TORTORVEX-63408 format. One line per field, with one value per residue: chain; residue number from 0; residue in three letters; x, y, z of N, C-alpha, C in turn. Coordinates in steps of 0.1 Angstrom, whole numbers, always signed. Atoms other than C-alpha are relative to their C-alpha. Example, Ala and Ser with C-alpha at 12.3 -4.5 7.8 and 13.67 -1.06 7.14 Angstrom:
2
ch: [A, A]
i: [0, 1]
aa: [ALA, SER]
nu: [+9, -9]
nv: [-12, -11]
nw: [+0, +0]
cau: [+123, +137]
cav: [-45, -11]
caw: [+78, +71]
cu: [+9, -8]
cv: [+12, +11]
cw: [+0, +8]
// end
This chain:
62
ch: [A, A, A, A, A, A, A, A, A, A, A, A, A, A, A, A, A, A, A, A, A, A, A, A, A, A, A, A, A, A, A, A, A, A, A, A, A, A, A, A, A, A, A, A, A, A, A, A, A, A, A, A, A, A, A, A, A, A, A, A, A, A]
i: [0, 1, 2, 3, 4, 5, 6, 7, 8, 9, 10, 11, 12, 13, 14, 15, 16, 17, 18, 19, 20, 21, 22, 23, 24, 25, 26, 27, 28, 29, 30, 31, 32, 33, 34, 35, 36, 37, 38, 39, 40, 41, 42, 43, 44, 45, 46, 47, 48, 49, 50, 51, 52, 53, 54, 55, 56, 57, 58, 59, 60, 61]
aa: [MET, PRO, GLU, ASP, ASN, PRO, ASN, LYS, ARG, THR, TYR, THR, LEU, VAL, LEU, SER, ILE, ALA, PHE, ILE, GLY, ILE, GLY, ALA, TRP, LYS, LEU, TYR, GLU, ARG, PHE, TYR, GLN, GLU, GLY, GLU, VAL, GLU, THR, TYR, GLN, TRP, ILE, LEU, ALA, ALA, GLY, LEU, LEU, ALA, LEU, GLY, ILE, TYR, GLN, LEU, ILE, GLY, LEU, ARG, LYS, LYS]
nu: [+9, -9, +0, +9, -7, +4, +6, +15, +8, +5, +8, +12, +4, +2, +10, +11, +4, +5, +15, +9, +3, +9, +14, +7, +3, +12, +14, +5, +6, +13, +10, +0, +2, +12, -4, +5, -10, +7, +2, -11, -11, +2, -1, -13, -5, +2, -10, -15, -1, +1, -13, -9, +1, -5, -15, -5, +1, -10, -10, +0, -3, -12]
nv: [-12, -11, -10, -12, -11, -12, -11, +4, +1, -16, -5, +6, -7, -13, -1, +4, -13, -8, +6, -2, -15, -4, +6, -5, -13, -1, +5, -12, -10, +3, +3, -10, -13, -1, -5, +6, +10, +11, +14, +8, -5, +5, +13, +2, -5, +10, +10, -4, +1, +15, +4, -5, +10, +13, -2, -2, +11, +10, -4, +6, +14, +3]
nw: [+0, +2, -12, -2, +6, -7, +9, +6, -12, -2, +9, -4, -12, +4, +12, -8, -8, +9, +3, -12, +0, +12, -1, -13, +4, +8, -9, -10, +9, +5, -10, -12, +3, +9, +13, +12, +3, +8, -5, +1, -8, -14, +1, +2, -14, -8, +3, -3, -15, -2, +5, -9, -12, +3, +0, -15, -8, +6, -4, -14, +1, +5]
cau: [-1, +15, +23, -2, +12, +9, +4, -26, -41, -39, -51, -80, -86, -85, -110, -133, -134, -140, -171, -185, -181, -197, -226, -233, -232, -257, -282, -280, -288, -317, -333, -324, -321, -350, -326, -333, -315, -323, -333, -304, -281, -294, -293, -258, -248, -264, -243, -211, -218, -225, -193, -172, -184, -177, -140, -135, -147, -126, -98, -103, -103, -69]
cav: [+1, +34, +60, +88, +119, +150, +174, +153, +152, +192, +197, +174, +193, +227, +217, +201, +233, +252, +229, +231, +270, +275, +251, +264, +297, +293, +273, +301, +326, +306, +295, +323, +352, +345, +352, +346, +314, +291, +256, +241, +264, +253, +217, +219, +237, +209, +185, +204, +205, +167, +162, +183, +164, +130, +140, +152, +120, +100, +119, +108, +73, +74]
caw: [+0, -11, +17, +24, +6, +32, +3, -10, +26, +28, -5, +3, +36, +19, -9, +18, +38, +8, -5, +31, +30, -4, +2, +37, +23, -4, +18, +44, +16, +4, +36, +63, +44, +18, -12, -46, -53, -82, -75, -91, -72, -38, -48, -60, -27, -7, -27, -22, +16, +15, -5, +18, +48, +31, +23, +59, +72, +46, +58, +94, +84, +70]
cu: [+9, -1, -10, +8, -7, -6, -14, -10, -3, -7, -15, -7, -5, -13, -14, -6, -6, -14, -8, -2, -10, -15, -6, -5, -13, -14, -4, -7, -14, -10, -1, -3, -11, +6, -4, +10, -6, +0, +12, +12, +1, +2, +14, +8, -2, +10, +14, +2, +1, +14, +14, +1, +5, +15, +4, +0, +9, +12, +6, +4, +12, +11]
cv: [+12, +9, +11, +14, +12, +9, -4, +1, +16, +5, -4, +9, +14, +0, -3, +10, +9, -5, +2, +16, +4, -6, +7, +16, +3, -5, +9, +10, -4, -2, +10, +13, +3, +6, -8, -9, -9, -14, -8, +4, -6, -15, -4, +4, -12, -12, +2, -2, -14, -6, +4, -9, -15, -1, +3, -13, -12, +4, -5, -14, -5, +0]
cw: [+0, +14, -3, -3, +9, -8, -4, +11, +1, -12, +1, +11, -5, -9, +8, +7, -9, -7, +12, +1, -10, +1, +12, -5, -9, +7, +10, -8, -2, +11, +12, -5, -14, -14, -13, -6, -9, +5, -2, +7, +16, +1, -2, +12, +10, -4, +2, +15, +4, -5, +9, +13, -2, -2, +13, +6, -5, +5, +15, +1, -3, +11]
// end
């Protein structure tokens, strides 16, 4: 099994945090600020949020 590259872990961590931040921001705008957000945008935001959480869980298991 190959060694885990610390640069790859850092890159994954940064992307996970970015995905969670973007997803949470759009969902906050849609549901709490009653902003005009298209349906596809908040569905994609929920997907980004889920992907970010999934990646963080994956990092913890390694």
